[in-house]
SELOFI-232637 format. One record per atom (N, C-alpha, C): residue number from 1; residue in three letters; atom name; x, y, z. Coordinates in Angstrom, 3 decimals. Example, Ala and Ser with C-alpha at 12.3 -4.5 7.8 and 13.67 -1.06 7.14 Angstrom:
2
+--------+-------+-------+----------+----------+----------+
| drenba | vexti | vexfi |       c1 |       c2 |       c3 |
+--------+-------+-------+----------+----------+----------+
|      1 |   ALA |     N |   13.190 |   -5.690 |    7.800 |
|      1 |   ALA |    CA |   12.300 |   -4.500 |    7.800 |
|      1 |   ALA |     C |   13.200 |   -3.300 |    7.800 |
|      2 |   SER |     N |   12.850 |   -2.250 |    7.080 |
|      2 |   SER |    CA |   13.670 |   -1.060 |    7.140 |
|      2 |   SER |     C |   12.900 |    0.030 |    7.870 |
+--------+-------+-------+----------+----------+----------+
This chain:
122
+--------+-------+-------+----------+----------+----------+
| drenba | vexti | vexfi |       c1 |       c2 |       c3 |
+--------+-------+-------+----------+----------+----------+
|      1 |   UNK |     N |   -0.407 |  -38.498 |   20.506 |
|      1 |   UNK |    CA |   -0.395 |  -38.894 |   19.111 |
|      1 |   UNK |     C |   -1.060 |  -37.792 |   18.288 |
|      2 |   UNK |     N |   -0.407 |  -37.394 |   17.223 |
|      2 |   UNK |    CA |   -0.925 |  -36.322 |   16.378 |
|      2 |   UNK |     C |   -1.959 |  -36.834 |   15.418 |
|      3 |   UNK |     N |   -2.977 |  -36.023 |   15.202 |
|      3 |   UNK |    CA |   -3.982 |  -36.371 |   14.201 |
|      3 |   UNK |     C |   -3.535 |  -35.825 |   12.860 |
|      4 |   UNK |     N |   -3.733 |  -36.601 |   11.828 |
|      4 |   UNK |    CA |   -3.403 |  -36.147 |   10.481 |
|      4 |   UNK |     C |   -4.530 |  -36.536 |    9.555 |
|      5 |   UNK |     N |   -4.559 |  -35.862 |    8.425 |
|      5 |   UNK |    CA |   -5.528 |  -36.241 |    7.411 |
|      5 |   UNK |     C |   -4.905 |  -37.331 |    6.554 |
|      6 |   UNK |     N |   -5.678 |  -37.962 |    5.693 |
|      6 |   UNK |    CA |   -5.160 |  -39.069 |    4.907 |
|      6 |   UNK |     C |   -3.908 |  -38.738 |    4.102 |
|      7 |   UNK |     N |   -3.787 |  -37.510 |    3.584 |
|      7 |   UNK |    CA |   -2.612 |  -37.215 |    2.760 |
|      7 |   UNK |     C |   -1.503 |  -36.524 |    3.548 |
|      8 |   UNK |     N |   -1.721 |  -36.222 |    4.826 |
|      8 |   UNK |    CA |   -0.699 |  -35.595 |    5.645 |
|      8 |   UNK |     C |   -0.117 |  -36.600 |    6.618 |
|      9 |   UNK |     N |    1.035 |  -36.268 |    7.204 |
|      9 |   UNK |    CA |    1.639 |  -37.109 |    8.221 |
|      9 |   UNK |     C |    1.789 |  -36.278 |    9.472 |
|     10 |   UNK |     N |    2.208 |  -36.926 |   10.552 |
|     10 |   UNK |    CA |    2.390 |  -36.210 |   11.806 |
|     10 |   UNK |     C |    3.463 |  -35.131 |   11.674 |
|     11 |   UNK |     N |    4.435 |  -35.346 |   10.791 |
|     11 |   UNK |    CA |    5.529 |  -34.390 |   10.616 |
|     11 |   UNK |     C |    5.280 |  -33.377 |    9.510 |
|     12 |   UNK |     N |    4.328 |  -33.649 |    8.641 |
|     12 |   UNK |    CA |    4.107 |  -32.789 |    7.484 |
|     12 |   UNK |     C |    2.620 |  -32.450 |    7.367 |
|     13 |   UNK |     N |    2.312 |  -31.157 |    7.241 |
|     13 |   UNK |    CA |    0.897 |  -30.777 |    7.133 |
|     13 |   UNK |     C |    0.296 |  -31.217 |    5.801 |
|     14 |   UNK |     N |   -1.011 |  -31.278 |    5.781 |
|     14 |   UNK |    CA |   -1.735 |  -31.633 |    4.566 |
|     14 |   UNK |     C |   -1.976 |  -30.361 |    3.754 |
|     15 |   UNK |     N |   -1.078 |  -30.082 |    2.808 |
|     15 |   UNK |    CA |   -1.169 |  -28.843 |    2.038 |
|     15 |   UNK |     C |   -2.393 |  -28.817 |    1.127 |
|     16 |   UNK |     N |   -2.856 |  -29.949 |    0.682 |
|     16 |   UNK |    CA |   -4.063 |  -29.979 |   -0.145 |
|     16 |   UNK |     C |   -5.265 |  -29.481 |    0.659 |
|     17 |   UNK |     N |   -5.368 |  -29.918 |    1.886 |
|     17 |   UNK |    CA |   -6.483 |  -29.465 |    2.729 |
|     17 |   UNK |     C |   -6.331 |  -27.992 |    3.076 |
|     18 |   UNK |     N |   -5.108 |  -27.542 |    3.351 |
|     18 |   UNK |    CA |   -4.884 |  -26.131 |    3.642 |
|     18 |   UNK |     C |   -5.270 |  -25.276 |    2.436 |
|     19 |   UNK |     N |   -4.959 |  -25.724 |    1.241 |
|     19 |   UNK |    CA |   -5.311 |  -24.992 |    0.024 |
|     19 |   UNK |     C |   -6.821 |  -24.914 |   -0.129 |
|     20 |   UNK |     N |   -7.515 |  -26.006 |    0.122 |
|     20 |   UNK |    CA |   -8.979 |  -25.995 |    0.048 |
|     20 |   UNK |     C |   -9.547 |  -25.024 |    1.071 |
|     21 |   UNK |     N |   -8.981 |  -25.003 |    2.282 |
|     21 |   UNK |    CA |   -9.474 |  -24.107 |    3.321 |
|     21 |   UNK |     C |   -9.290 |  -22.651 |    2.923 |
|     22 |   UNK |     N |   -8.125 |  -22.293 |    2.427 |
|     22 |   UNK |    CA |   -7.854 |  -20.903 |    2.069 |
|     22 |   UNK |     C |   -8.681 |  -20.485 |    0.859 |
|     23 |   UNK |     N |   -9.026 |  -21.419 |    0.005 |
|     23 |   UNK |    CA |   -9.836 |  -21.106 |   -1.177 |
|     23 |   UNK |     C |  -11.234 |  -20.628 |   -0.791 |
|     24 |   UNK |     N |  -11.675 |  -21.008 |    0.388 |
|     24 |   UNK |    CA |  -13.012 |  -20.639 |    0.845 |
|     24 |   UNK |     C |  -13.051 |  -19.290 |    1.573 |
|     25 |   UNK |     N |  -11.896 |  -18.708 |    1.830 |
|     25 |   UNK |    CA |  -11.834 |  -17.462 |    2.585 |
|     25 |   UNK |     C |  -11.910 |  -16.277 |    1.624 |
|     26 |   UNK |     N |  -12.846 |  -15.347 |    1.846 |
|     26 |   UNK |    CA |  -12.935 |  -14.170 |    0.978 |
|     26 |   UNK |     C |  -11.678 |  -13.303 |    1.098 |
|     27 |   UNK |     N |  -11.317 |  -12.646 |    0.004 |
|     27 |   UNK |    CA |  -10.121 |  -11.815 |   -0.034 |
|     27 |   UNK |     C |  -10.147 |  -10.734 |    1.045 |
|     28 |   UNK |     N |  -11.303 |  -10.130 |    1.275 |
|     28 |   UNK |    CA |  -11.408 |   -9.076 |    2.297 |
|     28 |   UNK |     C |  -10.994 |   -9.629 |    3.653 |
|     29 |   UNK |     N |  -11.401 |  -10.835 |    3.958 |
|     29 |   UNK |    CA |  -11.057 |  -11.433 |    5.239 |
|     29 |   UNK |     C |   -9.553 |  -11.675 |    5.347 |
|     30 |   UNK |     N |   -8.929 |  -12.097 |    4.263 |
|     30 |   UNK |    CA |   -7.479 |  -12.299 |    4.265 |
|     30 |   UNK |     C |   -6.771 |  -10.964 |    4.490 |
|     31 |   UNK |     N |   -7.187 |   -9.920 |    3.784 |
|     31 |   UNK |    CA |   -6.576 |   -8.594 |    3.916 |
|     31 |   UNK |     C |   -6.724 |   -8.076 |    5.345 |
|     32 |   UNK |     N |   -7.919 |   -8.178 |    5.908 |
|     32 |   UNK |    CA |   -8.157 |   -7.698 |    7.265 |
|     32 |   UNK |     C |   -7.326 |   -8.498 |    8.267 |
|     33 |   UNK |     N |   -7.237 |   -9.798 |    8.092 |
|     33 |   UNK |    CA |   -6.452 |  -10.636 |    9.002 |
|     33 |   UNK |     C |   -4.978 |  -10.251 |    8.961 |
|     34 |   UNK |     N |   -4.448 |  -10.046 |    7.777 |
|     34 |   UNK |    CA |   -3.046 |   -9.637 |    7.653 |
|     34 |   UNK |     C |   -2.843 |   -8.270 |    8.305 |
|     35 |   UNK |     N |   -3.771 |   -7.346 |    8.074 |
|     35 |   UNK |    CA |   -3.664 |   -6.015 |    8.667 |
|     35 |   UNK |     C |   -3.675 |   -6.093 |   10.194 |
|     36 |   UNK |     N |   -4.549 |   -6.896 |   10.757 |
|     36 |   UNK |    CA |   -4.625 |   -7.035 |   12.213 |
|     36 |   UNK |     C |   -3.338 |   -7.654 |   12.754 |
|     37 |   UNK |     N |   -2.787 |   -8.625 |   12.039 |
|     37 |   UNK |    CA |   -1.517 |   -9.218 |   12.473 |
|     37 |   UNK |     C |   -0.390 |   -8.192 |   12.441 |
|     38 |   UNK |     N |   -0.345 |   -7.367 |   11.403 |
|     38 |   UNK |    CA |    0.667 |   -6.304 |   11.336 |
|     38 |   UNK |     C |    0.474 |   -5.309 |   12.481 |
|     39 |   UNK |     N |   -0.768 |   -4.949 |   12.765 |
|     39 |   UNK |    CA |   -1.052 |   -4.027 |   13.863 |
|     39 |   UNK |     C |   -0.592 |   -4.606 |   15.201 |
|     40 |   UNK |     N |   -0.889 |   -5.860 |   15.424 |
|     40 |   UNK |    CA |   -0.508 |   -6.505 |   16.686 |
|     40 |   UNK |     C |    1.006 |   -6.562 |   16.840 |
|     41 |   UNK |     N |    1.689 |   -6.944 |   15.770 |
|     41 |   UNK |    CA |    3.144 |   -7.019 |   15.822 |
|     41 |   UNK |     C |    3.750 |   -5.635 |   16.046 |
|     42 |   UNK |     N |    3.210 |   -4.617 |   15.392 |
|     42 |   UNK |    CA |    3.708 |   -3.253 |   15.575 |
|     42 |   UNK |     C |    3.498 |   -2.785 |   17.015 |
|     43 |   UNK |     N |    2.352 |   -3.099 |   17.589 |
|     43 |   UNK |    CA |    2.082 |   -2.709 |   18.974 |
|     43 |   UNK |     C |    3.103 |   -3.331 |   19.932 |
|     44 |   UNK |     N |    3.443 |   -4.591 |   19.694 |
|     44 |   UNK |    CA |    4.454 |   -5.259 |   20.523 |
|     44 |   UNK |     C |    5.796 |   -4.548 |   20.371 |
|     45 |   UNK |     N |    6.182 |   -4.261 |   19.133 |
|     45 |   UNK |    CA |    7.480 |   -3.628 |   18.879 |
|     45 |   UNK |     C |    7.521 |   -2.180 |   19.366 |
|     46 |   UNK |     N |    6.359 |   -1.556 |   19.538 |
|     46 |   UNK |    CA |    6.295 |   -0.208 |   20.097 |
|     46 |   UNK |     C |    6.274 |   -0.216 |   21.625 |
|     47 |   UNK |     N |    6.224 |   -1.405 |   22.209 |
|     47 |   UNK |    CA |    6.196 |   -1.518 |   23.664 |
|     47 |   UNK |     C |    4.843 |   -1.223 |   24.263 |
|     48 |   UNK |     N |    3.783 |   -1.437 |   23.500 |
|     48 |   UNK |    CA |    2.432 |   -1.112 |   23.956 |
|     48 |   UNK |     C |    1.714 |   -2.287 |   24.623 |
|     49 |   UNK |     N |    2.424 |   -3.370 |   24.874 |
|     49 |   UNK |    CA |    1.812 |   -4.530 |   25.506 |
|     49 |   UNK |     C |    2.092 |   -4.511 |   27.008 |
|     50 |   UNK |     N |    1.557 |   -5.467 |   27.729 |
|     50 |   UNK |    CA |    1.765 |   -5.562 |   29.172 |
|     50 |   UNK |     C |    3.239 |   -5.663 |   29.531 |
|     51 |   UNK |     N |    4.008 |   -6.311 |   28.674 |
|     51 |   UNK |    CA |    5.436 |   -6.481 |   28.946 |
|     51 |   UNK |     C |    6.238 |   -5.236 |   28.598 |
|     52 |   UNK |     N |    5.574 |   -4.231 |   28.030 |
|     52 |   UNK |    CA |    6.192 |   -2.939 |   27.763 |
|     52 |   UNK |     C |    7.475 |   -2.984 |   26.960 |
|     53 |   UNK |     N |    8.533 |   -2.485 |   27.563 |
|     53 |   UNK |    CA |    9.802 |   -2.312 |   26.856 |
|     53 |   UNK |     C |   10.548 |   -3.609 |   26.572 |
|     54 |   UNK |     N |   10.096 |   -4.725 |   27.088 |
|     54 |   UNK |    CA |   10.809 |   -5.994 |   26.905 |
|     54 |   UNK |     C |   11.030 |   -6.312 |   25.423 |
|     55 |   UNK |     N |   10.049 |   -6.021 |   24.579 |
|     55 |   UNK |    CA |   10.139 |   -6.335 |   23.147 |
|     55 |   UNK |     C |   10.205 |   -5.081 |   22.280 |
|     56 |   UNK |     N |   10.389 |   -3.941 |   22.902 |
|     56 |   UNK |    CA |   10.380 |   -2.673 |   22.165 |
|     56 |   UNK |     C |   11.559 |   -2.597 |   21.202 |
|     57 |   UNK |     N |   11.240 |   -2.271 |   19.954 |
|     57 |   UNK |    CA |   12.254 |   -2.149 |   18.902 |
|     57 |   UNK |     C |   11.676 |   -1.222 |   17.838 |
|     58 |   UNK |     N |   12.036 |    0.045 |   17.891 |
|     58 |   UNK |    CA |   11.431 |    1.034 |   17.006 |
|     58 |   UNK |     C |   11.787 |    0.824 |   15.539 |
|     59 |   UNK |     N |   12.959 |    0.272 |   15.262 |
|     59 |   UNK |    CA |   13.308 |   -0.015 |   13.871 |
|     59 |   UNK |     C |   12.361 |   -1.061 |   13.291 |
|     60 |   UNK |     N |   12.091 |   -2.098 |   14.052 |
|     60 |   UNK |    CA |   11.148 |   -3.130 |   13.617 |
|     60 |   UNK |     C |    9.735 |   -2.562 |   13.534 |
|     61 |   UNK |     N |    9.367 |   -1.739 |   14.505 |
|     61 |   UNK |    CA |    8.029 |   -1.131 |   14.508 |
|     61 |   UNK |     C |    7.829 |   -0.268 |   13.270 |
|     62 |   UNK |     N |    8.847 |    0.498 |   12.884 |
|     62 |   UNK |    CA |    8.756 |    1.340 |   11.688 |
|     62 |   UNK |     C |    8.431 |    0.492 |   10.461 |
|     63 |   UNK |     N |    9.097 |   -0.622 |   10.317 |
|     63 |   UNK |    CA |    8.869 |   -1.505 |    9.162 |
|     63 |   UNK |     C |    7.435 |   -2.039 |    9.146 |
|     64 |   UNK |     N |    6.963 |   -2.459 |   10.306 |
|     64 |   UNK |    CA |    5.619 |   -3.023 |   10.390 |
|     64 |   UNK |     C |    4.547 |   -1.972 |   10.131 |
|     65 |   UNK |     N |    4.720 |   -0.776 |   10.680 |
|     65 |   UNK |    CA |    3.740 |    0.288 |   10.476 |
|     65 |   UNK |     C |    3.730 |    0.716 |    9.005 |
|     66 |   UNK |     N |    4.898 |    0.794 |    8.407 |
|     66 |   UNK |    CA |    4.972 |    1.153 |    6.985 |
|     66 |   UNK |     C |    4.302 |    0.088 |    6.126 |
|     67 |   UNK |     N |    4.529 |   -1.181 |    6.432 |
|     67 |   UNK |    CA |    3.885 |   -2.267 |    5.679 |
|     67 |   UNK |     C |    2.375 |   -2.207 |    5.834 |
|     68 |   UNK |     N |    1.909 |   -1.944 |    7.041 |
|     68 |   UNK |    CA |    0.471 |   -1.814 |    7.286 |
|     68 |   UNK |     C |   -0.111 |   -0.656 |    6.479 |
|     69 |   UNK |     N |    0.562 |    0.484 |    6.491 |
|     69 |   UNK |    CA |    0.077 |    1.642 |    5.741 |
|     69 |   UNK |     C |    0.023 |    1.329 |    4.246 |
|     70 |   UNK |     N |    1.035 |    0.646 |    3.740 |
|     70 |   UNK |    CA |    1.048 |    0.275 |    2.322 |
|     70 |   UNK |     C |   -0.082 |   -0.674 |    1.976 |
|     71 |   UNK |     N |   -0.310 |   -1.655 |    2.837 |
|     71 |   UNK |    CA |   -1.401 |   -2.602 |    2.608 |
|     71 |   UNK |     C |   -2.748 |   -1.883 |    2.599 |
|     72 |   UNK |     N |   -2.970 |   -1.012 |    3.559 |
|     72 |   UNK |    CA |   -4.252 |   -0.298 |    3.626 |
|     72 |   UNK |     C |   -4.420 |    0.649 |    2.454 |
|     73 |   UNK |     N |   -3.342 |    1.289 |    2.037 |
|     73 |   UNK |    CA |   -3.414 |    2.182 |    0.879 |
|     73 |   UNK |     C |   -3.749 |    1.390 |   -0.384 |
|     74 |   UNK |     N |   -3.086 |    0.263 |   -0.558 |
|     74 |   UNK |    CA |   -3.289 |   -0.546 |   -1.760 |
|     74 |   UNK |     C |   -4.665 |   -1.211 |   -1.791 |
|     75 |   UNK |     N |   -5.204 |   -1.522 |   -0.622 |
|     75 |   UNK |    CA |   -6.468 |   -2.255 |   -0.587 |
|     75 |   UNK |     C |   -7.675 |   -1.363 |   -0.317 |
|     76 |   UNK |     N |   -7.475 |   -0.075 |   -0.213 |
|     76 |   UNK |    CA |   -8.568 |    0.838 |    0.149 |
|     76 |   UNK |     C |   -9.783 |    0.700 |   -0.751 |
|     77 |   UNK |     N |   -9.566 |    0.527 |   -2.035 |
|     77 |   UNK |    CA |  -10.705 |    0.408 |   -2.943 |
|     77 |   UNK |     C |  -11.274 |   -1.007 |   -2.985 |
|     78 |   UNK |     N |  -10.563 |   -1.945 |   -2.390 |
|     78 |   UNK |    CA |  -10.988 |   -3.348 |   -2.432 |
|     78 |   UNK |     C |  -11.790 |   -3.766 |   -1.208 |
|     79 |   UNK |     N |  -11.580 |   -3.079 |   -0.092 |
|     79 |   UNK |    CA |  -12.330 |   -3.416 |    1.120 |
|     79 |   UNK |     C |  -13.283 |   -2.267 |    1.427 |
|     80 |   UNK |     N |  -14.384 |   -2.575 |    2.024 |
|     80 |   UNK |    CA |  -15.393 |   -1.548 |    2.307 |
|     80 |   UNK |     C |  -14.919 |   -0.623 |    3.418 |
|     81 |   UNK |     N |  -15.541 |    0.534 |    3.517 |
|     81 |   UNK |    CA |  -15.193 |    1.463 |    4.589 |
|     81 |   UNK |     C |  -15.528 |    0.854 |    5.951 |
|     82 |   UNK |     N |  -16.471 |   -0.083 |    5.979 |
|     82 |   UNK |    CA |  -16.792 |   -0.809 |    7.211 |
|     82 |   UNK |     C |  -15.544 |   -1.483 |    7.770 |
|     83 |   UNK |     N |  -14.725 |   -2.058 |    6.888 |
|     83 |   UNK |    CA |  -13.490 |   -2.723 |    7.300 |
|     83 |   UNK |     C |  -12.335 |   -1.736 |    7.378 |
|     84 |   UNK |     N |  -12.286 |   -0.805 |    6.446 |
|     84 |   UNK |    CA |  -11.130 |    0.084 |    6.336 |
|     84 |   UNK |     C |  -11.065 |    1.120 |    7.459 |
|     85 |   UNK |     N |  -12.189 |    1.667 |    7.864 |
|     85 |   UNK |    CA |  -12.180 |    2.755 |    8.853 |
|     85 |   UNK |     C |  -11.499 |    2.370 |   10.173 |
|     86 |   UNK |     N |  -11.861 |    1.244 |   10.787 |
|     86 |   UNK |    CA |  -11.182 |    0.912 |   12.045 |
|     86 |   UNK |     C |   -9.701 |    0.577 |   11.843 |
|     87 |   UNK |     N |   -9.362 |    0.028 |   10.678 |
|     87 |   UNK |    CA |   -7.954 |   -0.257 |   10.403 |
|     87 |   UNK |     C |   -7.164 |    1.032 |   10.248 |
|     88 |   UNK |     N |   -7.747 |    2.017 |    9.584 |
|     88 |   UNK |    CA |   -7.079 |    3.321 |    9.448 |
|     88 |   UNK |     C |   -6.923 |    3.988 |   10.812 |
|     89 |   UNK |     N |   -7.944 |    3.878 |   11.665 |
|     89 |   UNK |    CA |   -7.850 |    4.434 |   13.018 |
|     89 |   UNK |     C |   -6.720 |    3.767 |   13.806 |
|     90 |   UNK |     N |   -6.638 |    2.456 |   13.690 |
|     90 |   UNK |    CA |   -5.568 |    1.726 |   14.370 |
|     90 |   UNK |     C |   -4.197 |    2.116 |   13.849 |
|     91 |   UNK |     N |   -4.097 |    2.281 |   12.540 |
|     91 |   UNK |    CA |   -2.836 |    2.710 |   11.933 |
|     91 |   UNK |     C |   -2.430 |    4.075 |   12.478 |
|     92 |   UNK |     N |   -3.361 |    5.006 |   12.513 |
|     92 |   UNK |    CA |   -3.051 |    6.346 |   13.011 |
|     92 |   UNK |     C |   -2.587 |    6.285 |   14.466 |
|     93 |   UNK |     N |   -3.229 |    5.470 |   15.269 |
|     93 |   UNK |    CA |   -2.825 |    5.315 |   16.669 |
|     93 |   UNK |     C |   -1.398 |    4.792 |   16.778 |
|     94 |   UNK |     N |   -1.058 |    3.830 |   15.924 |
|     94 |   UNK |    CA |    0.302 |    3.291 |   15.930 |
|     94 |   UNK |     C |    1.307 |    4.345 |   15.471 |
|     95 |   UNK |     N |    0.937 |    5.125 |   14.457 |
|     95 |   UNK |    CA |    1.833 |    6.174 |   13.985 |
|     95 |   UNK |     C |    2.068 |    7.221 |   15.078 |
|     96 |   UNK |     N |    1.013 |    7.594 |   15.794 |
|     96 |   UNK |    CA |    1.159 |    8.549 |   16.895 |
|     96 |   UNK |     C |    1.996 |    7.964 |   18.028 |
|     97 |   UNK |     N |    1.793 |    6.689 |   18.336 |
|     97 |   UNK |    CA |    2.579 |    6.027 |   19.376 |
|     97 |   UNK |     C |    4.051 |    5.974 |   18.983 |
|     98 |   UNK |     N |    4.315 |    5.741 |   17.699 |
|     98 |   UNK |    CA |    5.697 |    5.729 |   17.222 |
|     98 |   UNK |     C |    6.320 |    7.109 |   17.414 |
|     99 |   UNK |     N |    5.591 |    8.135 |   17.011 |
|     99 |   UNK |    CA |    6.104 |    9.506 |   17.132 |
|     99 |   UNK |     C |    6.407 |    9.818 |   18.600 |
|    100 |   UNK |     N |    5.523 |    9.407 |   19.499 |
|    100 |   UNK |    CA |    5.705 |    9.655 |   20.927 |
|    100 |   UNK |     C |    6.894 |    8.873 |   21.492 |
|    101 |   UNK |     N |    7.125 |    7.666 |   20.997 |
|    101 |   UNK |    CA |    8.197 |    6.810 |   21.511 |
|    101 |   UNK |     C |    9.575 |    7.194 |   20.975 |
|    102 |   UNK |     N |    9.607 |    7.913 |   19.872 |
|    102 |   UNK |    CA |   10.884 |    8.260 |   19.242 |
|    102 |   UNK |     C |   11.614 |    9.334 |   20.037 |
|    103 |   UNK |     N |   12.909 |    9.089 |   20.277 |
|    103 |   UNK |    CA |   13.728 |   10.094 |   20.950 |
|    103 |   UNK |     C |   13.985 |   11.282 |   20.037 |
|    104 |   UNK |     N |   14.140 |   10.990 |   18.741 |
|    104 |   UNK |    CA |   14.336 |   12.032 |   17.732 |
|    104 |   UNK |     C |   13.167 |   11.916 |   16.760 |
|    105 |   UNK |     N |   12.142 |   12.743 |   16.948 |
|    105 |   UNK |    CA |   10.945 |   12.622 |   16.098 |
|    105 |   UNK |     C |   11.241 |   12.873 |   14.617 |
|    106 |   UNK |     N |   10.543 |   12.141 |   13.774 |
|    106 |   UNK |    CA |   10.635 |   12.348 |   12.335 |
|    106 |   UNK |     C |    9.971 |   13.663 |   11.975 |
|    107 |   UNK |     N |   10.412 |   14.257 |   10.877 |
|    107 |   UNK |    CA |    9.734 |   15.431 |   10.338 |
|    107 |   UNK |     C |    8.331 |   15.012 |    9.906 |
|    108 |   UNK |     N |    7.359 |   15.919 |    9.960 |
|    108 |   UNK |    CA |    6.020 |   15.570 |    9.473 |
|    108 |   UNK |     C |    6.075 |   15.034 |    8.040 |
|    109 |   UNK |     N |    5.421 |   13.921 |    7.830 |
|    109 |   UNK |    CA |    5.421 |   13.272 |    6.517 |
|    109 |   UNK |     C |    6.534 |   12.260 |    6.335 |
|    110 |   UNK |     N |    7.470 |   12.180 |    7.300 |
|    110 |   UNK |    CA |    8.599 |   11.260 |    7.196 |
|    110 |   UNK |     C |    8.491 |   10.075 |    8.160 |
|    111 |   UNK |     N |    7.458 |   10.046 |    8.968 |
|    111 |   UNK |    CA |    7.274 |    8.954 |    9.918 |
|    111 |   UNK |     C |    6.858 |    7.678 |    9.209 |
|    112 |   UNK |     N |    6.783 |    6.578 |    9.951 |
|    112 |   UNK |    CA |    6.436 |    5.305 |    9.331 |
|    112 |   UNK |     C |    5.057 |    5.338 |    8.673 |
|    113 |   UNK |     N |    5.032 |    4.985 |    7.407 |
|    113 |   UNK |    CA |    3.781 |    4.904 |    6.663 |
|    113 |   UNK |     C |    3.228 |    6.224 |    6.190 |
|    114 |   UNK |     N |    3.863 |    7.333 |    6.560 |
|    114 |   UNK |    CA |    3.309 |    8.640 |    6.208 |
|    114 |   UNK |     C |    3.412 |    8.943 |    4.717 |
|    115 |   UNK |     N |    4.254 |    8.215 |    3.993 |
|    115 |   UNK |    CA |    4.250 |    8.420 |    2.547 |
|    115 |   UNK |     C |    2.943 |    7.905 |    1.927 |
|    116 |   UNK |     N |    2.236 |    7.049 |    2.662 |
|    116 |   UNK |    CA |    0.942 |    6.534 |    2.206 |
|    116 |   UNK |     C |   -0.236 |    7.310 |    2.802 |
|    117 |   UNK |     N |   -0.071 |    7.770 |    4.043 |
|    117 |   UNK |    CA |   -1.187 |    8.393 |    4.743 |
|    117 |   UNK |     C |   -1.132 |    9.906 |    4.772 |
|    118 |   UNK |     N |    0.013 |   10.461 |    4.476 |
|    118 |   UNK |    CA |    0.225 |   11.882 |    4.683 |
|    118 |   UNK |     C |    0.691 |   12.116 |    6.106 |
|    119 |   UNK |     N |    1.095 |   13.343 |    6.426 |
|    119 |   UNK |    CA |    1.608 |   13.635 |    7.759 |
|    119 |   UNK |     C |    0.581 |   13.340 |    8.858 |
|    120 |   UNK |     N |    1.077 |   12.841 |    9.963 |
|    120 |   UNK |    CA |    0.242 |   12.538 |   11.121 |
|    120 |   UNK |     C |    0.610 |   13.515 |   12.225 |
|    121 |   UNK |     N |   -0.375 |   14.200 |   12.735 |
|    121 |   UNK |    CA |   -0.153 |   15.148 |   13.835 |
|    121 |   UNK |     C |   -0.949 |   14.694 |   15.037 |
|    122 |   UNK |     N |   -0.385 |   14.915 |   16.234 |
|    122 |   UNK |    CA |   -1.060 |   14.538 |   17.481 |
|    122 |   UNK |     C |   -2.263 |   15.343 |   17.683 |
+--------+-------+-------+----------+----------+----------+
C-alpha cells in the first residue's frame, strides 16, 4: 500500500508538498545537483561505466557535455569556486574522454562544450 499525503493520492504525487520542499533548497544546491546529473549521464553515454560500451552514444554524450558546459558557464558567477572548481574539473575530464573516444576528433575549440570553455587539450 502506497503512502500519500493528505492532498496526494497513490497515483498522483502531492505537488504542493513538492513545491514546499523545493522552496527550501538553495539555488546553488539545485545548480550543483543538475550539473552532477549531467556529468553522470554524460559518463554513461561516453561508456565510462562498468557496463562500458553497452550504453555508449557519442551523439548523446556531446549534447550532455555541451549542456553541462553551458550551465557551468552561465552559473560561474552565481556559485562559489568551492562548488565550481570540481565541476569544471569533471567537465574537462568528460571533454577529454569524448576526444579520446571519437573516431574522428573535433578540431580544437569544436568539441562538446568548447564554445564555453575554450579548446581542451590532453
